[in-house]
N, C-alpha and C positions, 0 to 999 in steps of 0.2 A: 381897376379898383383892387387894392391889395387884399390879401386874405385877412390880414389883421383888421383892416377897416370894415370888411364884410362881417367879421365876427362881432365887432363892436356895435355895428348897426343892428345886426340880428339879435344881439343881446338886449337891445332896447325894444324888441318886439316888432321890428319892421321886417317884413318878408320880401324876398326878391321875386321878380317876374322871371319866367323861364325863357330861354333863347328859342326853344321850339315853339313856344306860344307866340312869340313875335312873328315867326314865319307863318303860323296859322292865321294871324290877324292880316298879314299882307295877302295871303291867299284868299281870304274872305273878301277883302276889299277889291282884289283883282278879278274875282270870279262872280260876285253877286251884284248883278246890275241894279238891284233894288236899293242899294246903298251908295250909289254913285255920288261922289262929292262929300261924303261923310268922313269923319275921323274916328280912329280907334286908339285906345291907350292900352299898352301892354302892362298888365297888373298882375300881382300875385294871385294864385288860385283861391286864396281865402277871401279875396275881394270879388272875383268873377270865376266861376268854375272852369270856363274855357281858357282862362289866362289872358283874356283881353276884354275890353268893354267898349261899347259904342258911345262916343262922347256926345252924341246928339241929345241924349236924355239928361245930361248934366245941367240941371237948372239950379244947382245948389239947394235942392229940396232937403229937408231934414232926413228923409228916408233914402237919400241917394247914396249908393254904395261908394261913390267917389269921395263923399264927405268923410267916410271912415278912413279911407286911404290918405286923404289930405291931412286929417287930424293926426294919424300915426306918423306921417312924414314930418309934420311940424313939430310934434313932440320929440321925435328922434333928433331932429336938427337942434332943438333947444338943449338936449342933453349931451350932444357931442362936445367933447373937450372938458366936461365937468369932472372927469376922473383925475 
């Protein structure tokens, strides 16, 4: 992703997930036997403080943190190219 594209997306309020957080999610999945077979999503820390979230809880409930992220991504996608 180019720096220009990153700046454009960030200018629309969408935050990026960190690379180190992706590694932390992988380590959690690899080391925690209680979450065997589950999926995690690497998300920005304003969505999940640890930088990833367990997708098992995503039932599209109104209070679901992934709904906020999905809405921000959708809005950013709608605004791309309108300048």
